[in-house]
MARBA-3410 file (N, C-alpha, C, O; in Angstrom, 1 decimal):
252
0.8,-1.4,-0.2,-0.2,-0.1,-0.3,0.8,1.1,-0.2,1.8,1.2,0.6 ~ 0.5,2.0,-1.1,2.2,3.3,-0.8,1.3,4.3,0.6,0.4,4.0,1.3 ~ 2.1,5.3,0.6,2.0,6.6,1.3,0.5,6.8,1.9,-0.2,6.5,2.8 ~ 0.6,7.5,0.8,-0.9,8.6,0.4,-2.0,7.4,0.9,-2.5,7.9,2.0 ~ -2.5,6.2,0.6,-3.1,5.7,1.1,-3.2,4.7,2.3,-4.2,4.3,3.0
-2.3,4.5,2.5,-2.0,4.1,4.1,-2.1,5.4,4.8,-2.9,5.0,5.7 ~ -2.0,6.2,4.9,-2.5,7.1,6.2,-3.5,7.8,5.8,-3.4,8.7,6.7 ~ -4.8,8.1,4.8,-5.7,8.0,4.5,-6.5,7.1,5.2,-7.4,7.5,6.0 ~ -6.4,5.8,5.0,-6.8,4.6,6.2,-6.7,5.3,7.7,-7.6,5.7,8.4 ~ -5.8,5.3,7.9,-5.6,5.9,9.2,-6.0,6.9,9.8,-6.6,6.8,10.9
-5.7,8.1,9.1,-6.2,9.5,9.6,-6.9,10.1,11.0,-6.7,11.1,11.7 ~ -8.1,8.9,10.9,-9.1,9.6,11.5,-8.8,9.0,13.4,-9.2,9.5,14.5 ~ -7.8,7.9,13.2,-7.2,7.2,14.2,-5.7,7.7,15.1,-5.5,7.7,16.3 ~ -4.9,8.1,14.2,-3.8,8.6,14.4,-3.5,9.4,15.6,-2.4,9.4,16.1 ~ -4.2,10.0,15.8,-3.9,11.3,17.4,-4.0,10.3,18.3,-2.9,9.9,18.7
-5.1,9.5,18.8,-5.2,8.7,19.6,-4.3,7.7,19.8,-3.8,7.7,20.9 ~ -3.9,6.8,18.8,-2.6,5.9,18.8,-1.0,6.6,19.3,-0.2,6.0,20.0 ~ -0.9,8.1,18.6,0.0,8.6,18.9,0.4,9.8,19.8,1.4,10.5,19.8 ~ -1.1,9.9,21.0,-1.3,10.5,21.8,-0.6,11.8,21.6,0.6,12.1,21.8 ~ -1.7,12.5,21.1,-1.6,13.6,20.0,-1.1,14.8,20.9,0.0,15.1,20.6
-1.7,15.5,22.1,-1.6,16.6,22.9,-0.6,16.2,24.0,-0.4,17.0,24.9 ~ -0.2,15.4,23.9,1.1,14.9,25.4,2.1,15.1,24.4,3.0,15.8,24.8 ~ 2.1,14.4,23.1,3.2,14.6,22.3,3.7,16.0,21.8,4.9,16.2,21.7 ~ 2.7,17.1,21.4,3.3,18.6,21.7,3.9,19.0,22.7,4.9,19.7,22.6 ~ 3.4,18.7,24.3,3.8,19.2,25.2,5.8,18.6,25.6,6.8,19.1,26.1
5.5,17.5,25.0,7.0,16.5,25.5,7.9,16.6,24.1,8.8,15.8,24.0 ~ 7.8,17.9,22.9,8.1,18.0,21.8,8.3,19.2,21.6,8.7,19.6,20.5 ~ 8.1,19.9,22.6,7.8,21.6,21.9,9.1,22.1,22.0,9.5,22.7,21.0 ~ 10.1,22.1,23.2,11.2,22.4,23.7,11.8,22.2,22.5,12.1,23.2,21.9 ~ 12.2,21.0,22.0,12.8,20.2,20.6,13.2,22.2,19.5,14.2,22.9,19.5
12.5,22.3,19.2,11.6,23.4,18.2,12.0,24.5,18.8,12.7,25.2,18.2 ~ 11.5,24.9,20.0,12.0,26.4,20.8,13.8,26.2,20.7,14.7,27.0,20.5 ~ 14.0,25.3,20.9,15.7,25.6,21.1,16.4,25.8,20.0,17.4,26.4,20.0 ~ 15.7,25.2,18.7,16.6,24.8,17.8,16.0,26.8,17.3,16.6,27.8,17.1 ~ 14.4,26.6,17.3,14.4,28.4,16.8,15.4,29.8,17.7,15.6,30.9,17.2
15.8,29.4,18.9,16.5,29.9,19.4,17.5,30.1,19.0,17.9,31.2,19.4 ~ 18.7,29.3,18.2,19.6,29.0,18.0,19.9,29.7,16.5,20.9,30.5,16.2 ~ 18.9,29.3,15.7,19.0,29.4,14.6,18.1,31.0,14.1,18.4,31.8,13.2 ~ 17.2,31.2,15.0,16.3,32.2,14.7,15.6,32.7,13.1,15.7,33.7,12.4 ~ 14.7,31.3,12.9,14.2,31.4,11.9,12.9,31.8,12.0,12.4,31.7,13.0
12.2,32.4,10.9,10.9,32.9,10.8,9.9,32.5,10.2,8.7,32.6,10.5 ~ 10.3,31.8,9.1,9.1,31.2,8.2,9.5,29.2,8.1,10.6,28.7,8.2 ~ 8.6,28.8,8.0,8.8,26.9,8.1,7.8,26.2,7.5,6.6,26.3,7.6 ~ 8.5,25.2,6.7,7.7,24.4,6.1,8.0,22.8,6.9,9.0,22.3,7.3 ~ 6.6,22.5,7.0,6.5,21.0,7.8,6.3,20.3,7.0,5.1,20.4,6.6
7.2,19.0,6.0,7.1,18.1,5.4,6.6,16.8,5.5,7.5,16.0,5.8 ~ 5.4,16.2,5.4,4.9,15.3,5.8,4.1,15.6,7.2,4.2,14.7,8.0 ~ 3.4,16.5,7.4,2.8,17.2,8.4,2.2,16.6,8.9,1.6,17.3,9.8 ~ 1.7,15.1,9.0,0.3,14.6,9.4,-0.5,15.4,9.8,-0.8,16.5,9.3 ~ -0.8,14.9,10.8,-2.3,16.0,11.8,-2.1,17.1,12.0,-2.9,18.0,12.3
-0.5,17.3,11.9,-0.6,19.2,12.3,0.5,19.2,13.5,1.0,20.4,13.6 ~ 0.9,18.3,14.4,1.5,18.8,15.6,3.0,19.8,16.0,3.3,20.6,16.8 ~ 3.8,18.8,14.7,4.8,20.0,14.5,4.6,21.5,13.9,5.2,22.4,14.2 ~ 3.8,21.5,13.0,3.2,22.9,12.5,2.4,23.9,14.1,2.7,25.0,14.3 ~ 1.7,23.1,14.8,1.4,23.3,15.9,2.4,24.2,16.7,2.3,25.3,17.1
3.4,23.3,16.6,4.4,23.9,17.6,5.2,24.9,17.3,5.7,25.7,18.1 ~ 5.4,24.9,15.8,6.1,26.3,15.4,5.2,27.1,15.5,5.3,28.1,16.3 ~ 3.8,27.1,14.6,2.9,28.3,15.0,3.3,28.9,16.5,3.9,29.9,16.9 ~ 2.9,28.1,17.1,3.0,28.4,18.9,4.2,29.1,19.0,3.8,30.3,19.2 ~ 4.9,29.2,19.0,6.8,29.6,18.5,6.3,31.4,18.0,6.6,32.5,18.6
5.8,31.4,17.3,5.5,32.7,16.0,6.0,32.7,15.3,6.5,33.8,15.0 ~ 6.2,31.5,14.3,6.6,30.9,13.3,5.5,31.2,12.0,4.4,30.6,12.3 ~ 5.5,31.9,10.7,5.1,31.3,10.2,5.1,29.8,9.2,5.9,29.6,8.3 ~ 4.1,29.1,9.5,3.9,27.9,9.1,3.5,27.5,8.2,2.4,28.0,7.9 ~ 4.0,26.3,7.0,2.9,26.1,6.1,3.1,24.4,6.3,4.3,24.1,6.1
2.4,23.3,6.6,2.1,22.1,6.5,1.8,21.4,4.9,1.1,21.9,4.0 ~ 2.5,20.2,5.0,1.9,19.6,3.7,2.3,17.9,3.6,3.2,17.5,4.2 ~ 1.4,17.0,2.6,1.4,15.9,3.2,0.4,15.4,2.1,-0.8,15.8,1.9 ~ 1.1,14.3,1.2,0.2,13.8,-0.3,-0.9,13.5,0.7,-1.7,14.3,0.3 ~ -1.5,12.9,1.7,-2.2,12.4,2.4,-3.8,13.4,2.5,-3.7,14.5,3.2
-4.8,13.2,2.0,-6.2,14.9,2.4,-6.5,13.9,3.5,-6.3,14.6,4.5 ~ -7.0,12.5,4.1,-7.1,12.6,5.2,-6.6,12.9,6.4,-7.2,13.0,7.5 ~ -5.1,13.1,6.1,-3.9,13.9,7.1,-4.2,15.3,7.4,-4.2,15.8,8.5 ~ -4.6,15.9,5.9,-4.5,17.4,5.9,-6.0,17.7,6.6,-5.9,18.5,7.5 ~ -6.8,17.3,6.5,-7.8,17.1,6.8,-8.0,17.6,8.7,-8.3,18.6,9.3
-7.7,16.5,9.0,-7.2,16.2,10.4,-6.9,17.1,10.8,-7.6,17.9,11.4 ~ -5.1,17.3,10.3,-4.4,18.7,10.7,-5.2,20.2,10.9,-5.0,20.7,12.0 ~ -5.9,20.8,10.1,-6.8,21.6,9.5,-7.7,21.6,11.1,-7.8,22.6,11.8 ~ -8.4,20.1,11.5,-9.1,20.5,12.4,-8.6,21.1,13.8,-9.0,21.9,14.6 ~ -7.2,20.2,13.7,-6.6,20.5,14.9,-5.3,21.8,15.0,-4.3,21.8,15.7
-5.8,22.4,14.5,-5.0,23.6,14.0,-5.9,24.9,13.8,-5.4,26.0,13.6 ~ -7.4,24.7,14.0,-8.3,25.4,13.7,-8.1,26.9,14.5,-8.4,27.9,13.8 ~ -7.5,27.1,15.8,-7.1,28.4,16.6,-5.9,29.2,15.9,-5.9,30.4,16.2 ~ -5.1,28.8,15.2,-3.8,29.1,14.9,-4.3,30.2,13.7,-5.4,30.0,13.2 ~ -3.7,31.0,13.4,-3.9,31.2,12.2,-2.7,32.1,11.2,-2.7,33.0,10.4
-1.7,31.3,11.8,-0.1,31.4,11.2,0.3,30.3,10.9,1.5,29.8,11.0 ~ -1.5,29.6,9.8,-0.4,28.6,9.7,-1.4,27.6,8.5,-2.5,27.3,9.0 ~ -1.1,27.0,7.2,-0.9,26.6,6.2,-1.6,25.7,6.2,-2.1,25.5,7.3 ~ -2.1,24.6,5.2,-1.7,23.3,5.0,-2.3,22.8,3.8,-3.4,23.2,3.5 ~ -1.9,22.1,3.2,-1.9,21.9,1.8,-1.9,20.4,1.7,-1.3,19.6,2.5
-2.5,20.1,0.6,-2.6,18.6,0.4,-1.8,18.3,-1.1,-2.3,18.3,-2.2 ~ -0.4,18.2,-0.5,0.4,18.1,-2.0,1.8,17.3,-1.5,1.9,17.0,-0.3 ~ 2.8,17.0,-2.3,3.6,16.6,-2.4,4.8,17.4,-2.3,4.7,18.6,-2.8 ~ 6.2,17.0,-1.7,6.8,18.1,-1.6,7.6,18.4,-2.6,8.6,19.1,-2.3 ~ 7.5,17.8,-4.1,8.3,18.4,-5.3,7.1,19.5,-5.8,7.5,20.6,-6.3
5.5,19.1,-5.6,4.4,20.1,-6.4,4.8,21.3,-5.3,5.3,22.4,-5.5 ~ 4.7,20.9,-4.4,4.8,22.5,-3.2,6.3,23.2,-3.8,6.2,24.5,-4.0 ~ 7.5,22.5,-4.1,9.0,22.8,-4.6,8.4,24.0,-6.1,8.7,25.2,-6.1 ~ 7.8,23.5,-6.9,7.2,24.7,-8.2,7.1,25.9,-8.1,7.5,26.7,-8.9 ~ 6.4,26.2,-7.0,6.1,27.9,-6.7,6.7,28.2,-5.5,6.3,29.3,-5.1
7.5,27.7,-4.7,8.3,28.0,-3.6,9.9,28.3,-3.7,10.6,28.0,-2.8 ~ 10.3,28.6,-4.6,11.8,28.6,-4.2,12.3,29.5,-3.5,11.7,30.6,-3.3 ~ 13.5,29.1,-2.9,14.1,30.2,-2.0,13.2,30.9,-1.0,13.3,32.0,-0.5 ~ 12.2,29.9,-0.9,11.2,30.8,0.6,11.7,30.4,1.7,11.8,31.4,2.4 ~ 12.1,29.4,2.4,11.9,28.9,3.8,13.3,29.0,4.3,14.4,28.9,3.8
12.7,29.5,5.9,14.4,29.9,6.9,14.4,28.5,7.3,15.5,28.1,7.8 ~ 13.5,27.7,7.3,13.5,26.3,8.0,12.3,25.5,6.9,11.4,25.8,6.2 ~ 13.3,24.0,7.4,12.4,23.0,6.7,12.7,21.6,7.4,13.7,20.9,7.6 ~ 11.4,21.5,7.7,11.6,20.0,9.0,10.9,19.1,8.1,9.9,19.3,7.4 ~ 11.9,17.7,8.3,11.0,16.4,8.0,11.2,16.0,8.7,12.4,15.9,9.0
9.9,15.2,9.8,10.3,15.0,11.0,9.7,13.8,10.5,9.3,13.7,9.3 ~ 9.4,12.4,12.0,8.9,11.4,12.3,8.8,10.1,10.9,7.8,9.5,10.4 ~ 10.1,9.9,10.4,10.7,8.6,9.6,10.1,8.7,8.4,9.7,7.6,8.0 ~ 9.8,9.7,7.6,9.4,10.6,6.5,9.8,9.3,5.0,9.3,8.6,4.1 ~ 11.5,9.7,5.7,12.2,9.7,4.1,12.1,8.1,3.9,12.2,7.5,2.8
11.9,7.4,5.3,11.9,5.5,4.9,11.0,5.3,4.0,10.8,4.1,3.7 ~ 10.0,6.3,3.3,8.6,6.2,2.6,9.2,6.1,1.6,8.7,5.3,0.8 ~ 10.6,6.9,1.1,10.9,7.4,-0.6,12.0,5.8,-0.7,13.2,5.8,-0.4 ~ 11.2,4.7,-1.0,12.2,3.5,-1.3,12.9,2.8,-2.9,13.4,1.8,-3.4 ~ 12.5,4.8,-3.5,13.0,4.0,-5.2,14.1,5.5,-5.4,13.8,6.7,-5.1
15.1,5.0,-5.8,16.2,6.1,-6.0,16.1,7.3,-7.1,16.8,8.4,-7.0 ~ 15.3,7.1,-8.1,14.6,8.3,-8.6,14.1,9.4,-7.8,14.5,10.5,-7.5 ~ 13.0,8.8,-7.4,12.1,9.5,-6.6,13.0,10.4,-5.2,12.8,11.6,-4.8 ~ 13.9,9.6,-4.7,14.8,10.5,-3.8,14.9,11.4,-4.2,14.3,12.4,-4.0 ~ 16.4,11.1,-5.4,16.8,12.4,-5.7,15.9,13.2,-6.5,16.5,14.1,-7.3
15.0,13.1,-6.5,13.7,14.6,-7.1,13.7,15.1,-6.0,14.1,16.3,-5.9 ~ 13.2,14.5,-4.9,12.9,14.4,-3.8,13.8,15.9,-2.9,13.4,16.9,-2.5 ~ 15.2,15.3,-2.8,16.2,16.0,-2.3,16.3,17.5,-2.7,16.4,18.5,-2.0 ~ 16.2,17.3,-4.3,16.3,18.3,-5.4,15.6,19.7,-5.3,16.1,20.8,-5.5 ~ 14.3,19.3,-4.7,12.9,20.2,-4.4,13.5,20.8,-3.1,14.0,22.0,-3.1
13.4,19.9,-1.8,13.7,20.0,-1.0,15.3,21.6,-0.9,15.3,22.5,0.0 ~ 16.1,21.7,-1.8,17.0,22.2,-1.5,16.8,24.0,-2.1,17.3,25.0,-1.8 ~ 15.8,23.5,-3.2,15.5,24.6,-4.0,14.4,25.7,-3.3,14.1,26.9,-3.6 ~ 14.0,24.7,-2.4,13.0,26.1,-1.7,13.7,26.6,-0.1,13.1,27.4,0.6 ~ 15.0,26.1,0.2,15.6,26.5,1.5,16.0,28.2,1.1,16.3,28.1,-0.1
16.1,29.0,1.4,16.5,30.1,1.2,18.3,30.4,2.0,18.9,29.5,2.6 ~ 18.9,31.7,1.8,20.7,31.7,2.2,20.4,30.9,3.6,19.3,30.7,4.0 ~ 21.3,30.6,4.1,21.7,30.4,5.6,20.1,29.2,6.3,20.1,28.7,7.4 ~ 19.4,29.1,5.6,18.5,28.5,6.1,18.9,27.1,6.7,20.1,26.7,6.6 ~ 18.1,26.2,7.4,18.8,24.9,7.5,17.2,23.9,7.2,16.1,24.3,6.7
17.5,22.8,7.6,16.7,21.3,7.1,17.5,20.6,8.1,18.7,20.4,8.3 ~ 16.0,20.3,8.9,15.7,19.2,10.0,15.0,18.1,9.9,13.8,18.0,9.7 ~ 15.8,17.4,10.0,15.6,15.6,10.0,15.3,14.6,10.8,15.9,14.6,11.9 ~ 14.5,13.4,10.5,14.4,12.6,11.7,13.8,11.6,10.9,12.9,11.7,10.1 ~ 14.7,10.6,11.3,14.6,8.9,10.7,14.8,7.7,12.0,15.8,7.6,12.8
13.7,7.0,12.0,14.4,5.7,13.1,15.6,5.5,12.8,16.1,6.0,11.8 ~ 16.6,4.5,13.9,18.1,4.4,14.0,18.0,3.1,13.3,18.0,2.0,14.0 ~ 17.8,3.1,11.8,18.1,1.5,11.4,19.1,0.5,11.6,19.1,-0.8,11.3 ~ 19.8,1.3,12.0,21.4,0.4,12.1,20.8,-0.4,13.8,20.9,-1.5,14.3 ~ 20.3,0.4,14.0,19.9,-0.8,15.8,18.7,-1.5,15.3,18.5,-2.6,15.9
17.8,-1.3,14.5,16.7,-2.2,14.2,17.3,-2.9,13.5,17.1,-4.0,14.1 ~ 17.9,-3.2,12.8,18.5,-3.9,11.6,19.5,-5.2,12.7,19.6,-6.4,12.7 ~ 20.0,-4.5,13.3,20.7,-5.0,14.3,19.8,-6.0,15.6,20.3,-7.1,16.0 ~ 18.9,-5.4,15.9,18.1,-6.5,16.8,16.9,-7.5,16.2,16.5,-8.6,16.6 ~ 16.6,-6.7,15.2,15.2,-7.5,14.2,14.2,-7.8,15.4,13.9,-8.9,15.8
13.9,-6.5,16.0,12.4,-6.9,16.8,11.2,-6.8,15.7,11.2,-5.9,14.9 ~ 10.2,-8.0,15.8,9.2,-7.4,14.6,8.3,-6.1,15.2,7.9,-5.1,14.6 ~ 7.9,-6.6,17.0,7.4,-5.7,17.8,7.6,-4.3,17.8,8.8,-4.2,18.1 ~ 7.1,-3.1,17.6,7.6,-2.5,18.0,6.9,-1.6,18.9,7.5,-0.7,19.5 ~ 5.7,-1.8,18.9,4.9,-0.9,19.8,3.6,-1.1,20.5,2.7,-0.3,20.1
3.2,-1.7,21.2,1.6,-2.0,21.6,0.8,-1.2,22.6,0.9,-1.3,23.8 ~ -0.1,-0.2,22.1,-0.9,0.6,22.7,-2.3,0.3,22.7,-3.1,-0.1,21.9 ~ -2.3,0.6,24.6,-4.1,0.1,24.5,-4.8,1.6,24.6,-4.2,2.4,25.3 ~ -5.7,1.9,24.1,-6.2,3.7,24.4,-7.5,3.4,24.2,-7.9,3.0,23.1 ~ -8.2,3.5,25.1,-10.3,2.9,25.6,-10.5,2.1,25.0,-10.1,0.9,25.4
-11.1,2.2,23.7,-11.4,0.7,23.3,-10.5,-0.2,22.0,-10.7,-1.3,21.4 ~ -9.3,1.1,22.0,-8.9,-0.3,20.7,-7.3,-0.3,21.4,-6.7,0.7,21.8 ~ -6.9,-1.2,21.3,-5.2,-1.7,20.7,-4.5,-1.8,19.3,-4.8,-2.4,18.3 ~ -3.9,-1.2,19.6,-2.7,-0.7,18.3,-1.7,-1.4,18.8,-1.2,-1.3,20.0 ~ -1.3,-2.4,17.4,0.0,-3.5,17.1,1.0,-3.2,16.5,1.4,-4.1,15.7
1.7,-2.1,16.4,3.0,-1.8,15.5,3.7,-2.9,15.1,3.7,-3.9,15.9 ~ 4.2,-3.0,14.0,5.5,-4.2,13.7,5.7,-4.4,12.6,4.9,-4.0,11.7 ~ 7.0,-5.0,12.4,7.4,-4.8,10.7,7.4,-6.4,10.4,7.0,-7.3,11.1 ~ 8.1,-6.5,9.0,7.9,-7.6,8.3,9.6,-7.0,7.7,9.9,-6.0,7.0 ~ 10.4,-8.1,8.4,11.8,-7.4,7.6,12.3,-8.3,6.0,12.3,-9.6,5.9
12.7,-7.6,5.1,12.7,-8.5,4.0,14.5,-8.2,3.8,15.5,-7.9,4.5 ~ 14.1,-8.5,2.5,15.8,-8.1,2.1,16.4,-6.8,1.5,15.7,-5.9,1.2 ~ 17.5,-6.9,1.4,18.5,-5.5,1.3,17.7,-4.1,1.8,17.1,-3.3,1.1 ~ 17.8,-4.1,2.9,17.0,-3.2,4.1,15.8,-2.8,3.6,15.8,-1.6,3.4 ~ 14.9,-3.2,3.3,13.4,-3.2,3.1,12.9,-3.8,4.1,13.4,-4.7,4.7
11.4,-3.1,4.2,10.8,-3.6,5.6,9.2,-3.1,5.4,9.0,-2.0,4.9 ~ 8.2,-4.1,5.8,6.6,-4.0,5.8,6.7,-3.5,7.0,7.4,-3.9,8.0 ~ 5.8,-2.3,6.9,5.5,-1.4,8.1,4.5,-1.6,8.1,4.1,-1.5,6.9 ~ 3.1,-2.4,9.6,2.4,-2.4,9.8,1.7,-2.2,11.0,2.2,-2.1,12.1 ~ 0.3,-2.0,10.9,-0.1,-1.9,12.4,-1.5,-2.4,12.0,-2.2,-2.3,11.0
-1.6,-3.0,13.2,-2.9,-3.9,13.5,-3.7,-3.1,14.7,-3.3,-2.8,15.8 ~ -5.0,-2.7,14.1,-6.0,-2.3,15.0,-6.9,-2.9,15.9,-8.0,-2.8,15.4 ~ -7.0,-3.4,16.7,-8.0,-4.4,17.2,-8.9,-3.6,17.7,-8.3,-2.6,18.2 ~ -10.8,-3.4,17.9,-11.0,-2.5,18.3,-12.1,-3.6,19.2,-12.7,-4.5,18.7 ~ -12.3,-3.2,20.8,-12.8,-4.3,21.6,-14.3,-4.0,21.9,-14.1,-3.3,22.9
-15.5,-4.0,21.6,-16.4,-3.6,21.3,-17.4,-4.3,22.6,-18.4,-3.7,23.0 ~ -17.0,-5.5,23.1,-17.6,-5.9,24.2,-16.5,-7.0,25.0,-15.3,-7.0,24.9 ~ -17.6,-8.0,25.7,-16.0,-8.9,26.0,-15.9,-10.4,24.7,-15.1,-11.3,24.5 ~ -16.7,-10.1,24.3,-16.8,-11.3,23.4,-16.6,-11.0,21.7,-16.8,-11.9,20.8 ~ -16.4,-9.8,21.4,-16.5,-9.6,20.3,-15.5,-8.6,20.3,-15.4,-7.7,21.1
-14.5,-8.9,19.1,-13.6,-8.2,18.7,-13.3,-8.5,17.1,-13.4,-9.4,16.4 ~ -12.7,-6.7,16.9,-12.9,-6.6,14.8,-11.8,-6.1,14.8,-11.3,-5.5,15.8 ~ -11.0,-6.2,13.5,-9.6,-6.0,13.2,-9.6,-5.1,12.1,-10.5,-5.0,11.4 ~ -8.3,-4.3,11.9,-8.3,-3.7,10.8,-6.4,-3.8,10.8,-5.6,-3.5,11.7 ~ -6.0,-4.6,9.2,-4.8,-4.3,9.6,-3.7,-3.6,8.1,-3.4,-4.2,7.1
-3.6,-2.8,8.2,-3.1,-1.9,7.2,-1.7,-1.9,7.4,-1.2,-1.9,8.5 ~ -0.7,-1.8,5.7,0.8,-2.1,6.2,1.3,-1.4,4.5,0.6,-1.3,3.5 ~ 2.6,-1.1,4.6,3.4,0.0,4.1,4.5,-0.3,3.6,4.8,-1.2,4.4 ~ 5.9,0.1,2.5,7.0,-0.2,2.4,7.2,0.7,3.3,6.5,1.6,3.8 ~ 8.6,0.3,3.7,9.9,1.5,3.9,11.0,0.9,3.5,11.2,-0.4,3.5
12.0,1.9,2.9,13.1,1.4,2.7,13.9,1.8,4.5,13.4,2.7,5.2 ~ 14.8,1.1,5.0,15.1,1.5,6.2,17.3,1.7,5.9,18.3,1.0,5.7 ~ 16.9,3.3,6.1,18.1,4.2,5.6,19.3,3.9,6.7,19.0,4.5,7.7 ~ 20.5,3.2,6.7,21.7,3.2,7.3,22.0,4.8,7.9,21.6,5.8,7.3 ~ 22.6,4.7,8.8,23.6,6.0,8.7,24.5,6.4,7.9,24.7,7.6,7.8
25.0,5.6,7.4,26.4,6.1,6.2,25.6,6.1,5.2,26.0,6.9,4.4 ~ 24.5,5.5,4.9,23.9,6.1,3.4,23.1,7.2,3.9,22.7,7.9,3.0 ~ 22.8,7.8,5.3,22.3,9.3,5.0,23.2,10.3,4.8,22.9,11.4,4.3 ~ 24.5,9.9,5.1,25.6,10.7,5.8,26.0,11.3,3.8,26.0,12.4,3.3 ~ 26.2,9.8,3.2,26.7,9.9,2.0,25.5,10.4,1.0,25.8,10.7,-0.1
24.3,10.4,1.5,23.2,10.8,0.2,23.3,12.4,0.5,23.1,13.1,-0.5 ~ 23.4,13.1,1.7,23.2,14.5,2.0,24.7,15.4,1.6,24.9,16.5,1.1 ~ 25.7,14.6,2.0,27.0,14.9,1.4,27.5,15.2,0.1,28.3,16.0,-0.3 ~ 26.6,13.9,-0.8,26.6,14.4,-2.2,25.4,15.5,-2.6,25.3,15.8,-3.8 ~ 24.9,15.8,-1.9,23.5,16.8,-2.3,23.9,18.3,-1.9,23.1,19.2,-2.2
25.3,18.4,-1.0,25.9,19.8,-0.7,25.0,20.0,0.3,24.4,21.1,0.3 ~ 24.9,19.2,1.4,24.8,19.7,3.2,26.0,19.2,3.8,26.7,18.2,3.6 ~ 26.1,20.2,4.6,26.5,20.3,5.8,26.0,19.6,6.7,24.8,19.6,6.5 ~ 26.3,18.6,8.2,25.6,18.8,9.1,26.1,19.5,10.2,27.2,19.1,10.7 ~ 25.2,20.7,10.7,25.3,21.3,12.1,25.3,20.6,13.7,25.8,21.0,14.7
24.6,19.7,13.3,24.6,18.9,14.8,23.7,17.8,14.4,23.2,17.8,13.3 ~ 23.7,16.3,15.6,23.6,15.5,15.1,22.9,14.5,16.6,23.6,14.2,17.5 ~ 21.9,14.3,16.6,21.1,13.9,17.8,20.5,12.3,18.1,20.6,11.5,17.1 ~ 20.0,12.0,19.0,19.6,10.8,18.9,18.1,10.7,19.5,17.5,9.7,19.6 ~ 17.8,11.9,19.8,16.4,12.2,20.0,15.9,13.7,20.4,16.5,14.8,20.4
14.8,13.6,20.6,14.3,15.1,20.4,14.3,16.1,21.6,13.9,17.2,21.5 ~ 15.0,15.4,23.0,16.0,15.7,24.1,17.4,16.2,23.6,18.2,17.0,24.1 ~ 17.5,15.7,22.6,18.9,17.0,22.1,20.1,15.4,22.4,21.1,15.3,21.6 ~ 19.9,14.7,23.2,21.0,13.6,23.2,21.9,12.9,22.4,21.5,11.9,21.7 ~ 23.1,13.2,22.4,23.7,12.8,21.2,23.4,11.3,20.3,22.5,10.7,20.7
23.8,11.0,19.6,23.5,10.5,18.6,23.9,8.9,19.0,24.6,9.3,19.9 ~ 24.0,8.0,19.1,24.4,6.7,19.3,24.0,5.6,18.6,23.0,5.0,19.0 ~ 24.9,5.0,17.3,24.2,4.2,16.5,23.8,3.0,17.1,23.0,2.2,16.7 ~ 24.4,3.0,18.5,24.1,1.2,19.0,22.5,1.7,19.7,21.5,1.0,19.6 ~ 22.5,2.9,20.2,21.7,2.6,21.5,20.6,3.5,20.8,19.5,3.0,21.0
20.7,4.9,19.8,20.0,6.0,20.0,18.5,5.4,19.1,18.5,4.5,18.2 ~ 17.2,5.9,19.7,16.4,5.4,18.9,16.2,6.0,17.6,16.0,5.2,16.6 ~ 16.3,7.3,17.6,16.2,7.9,16.0,17.3,8.4,15.8,18.1,8.2,16.7 ~ 17.8,9.2,14.6,18.5,9.7,14.3,18.2,11.1,13.7,17.7,11.4,12.6 ~ 18.3,11.9,14.4,17.9,13.9,14.2,19.1,14.4,13.5,20.2,14.5,14.2
19.1,14.9,12.0,19.9,16.1,11.8,19.4,17.6,11.7,18.3,18.0,11.5 ~ 20.3,18.1,11.7,20.4,19.6,11.2,21.3,20.1,10.4,22.4,20.3,10.8 ~ 21.1,20.4,9.3,21.6,20.7,8.1,21.5,21.9,7.6,20.5,22.7,7.8 ~ 22.6,22.2,6.8,22.3,23.9,5.8,23.3,23.4,4.6,24.4,23.0,4.9 ~ 23.0,23.4,3.4,23.3,23.8,2.4,24.9,24.5,2.2,25.0,25.7,2.5
26.0,23.8,1.7,27.1,24.9,1.6,26.9,25.6,-0.2,26.4,25.2,-1.2 ~ 27.4,26.7,0.2,27.1,27.8,-0.5,28.2,27.7,-1.8,28.2,28.6,-2.6
END
C-alpha cells in the first residue's frame, strides 16, 4: 500500500494512537531550542501528518506551512489547528510545493521517519533537489528518521503495543531483503467482552542506515550542523539511539 492510501486509511485514528496532545507538550522544547539557536521566521513542515509539529512551530510565532500527500491527514490537521492563524495546510507532495516556492523558507522540517517511505532512488533524488530549491540563504533543514542500524541489529518485529480506550494498536515489522521492510499497524477494536474486530494496514519502507544518510546529504551539498539521538537533543549513538536527527545547511 502506498504512503498516501496508508495514511488516508489511518488518519481518523492517528492522533489517538500517537497521544497527540501529550506529544506536543513533550516535543515543544526541541523546536523552541532550534528557533532560539537559528532565529528562523518561516518554516515548512513536510509530511506534516495531523499537524502536531506545525502547531508547535506556529505557537512559537513561526509562519508555518504544512504539506502532506494524504488528504485525510491534512483534513485532520486543519481541525487540530483551527485556533492558529499563522498556519496553512496543503495536500501535496514536496515536489509539487517546490514548483512555486523557490528559496522561500528559513527552515524546513521533515520529521517522523518520512524519508523511509521514499523507496526508489529516482524519487529520492527528485525529493532532495526539490528540497534544496526551497531553502533560502543560510536556512536549515531538520531531518528525523528511525535509527535503522539499531533496528537491523536487533530485528525486533514488535515495535509498540498501545491500549487506548476501546482499541489496541500493534505496530510491527516484516523484515525483507536489502534493507526493505513492511510496516504494519494492526488495530483491534474491543466492542464488548465477546466480540473483537480488527483492521490491518501495511506499507513499504526502506531502512536508510547512518552511513547511507551521511553519503546522501553530502553528495547533495549539505553540511551537518548538529546530530542528535532524540528530541531531547541527546547525542546520537548508532547502537543505542531510537532516532537519528540531523540539522543541516546547504554549502554555498
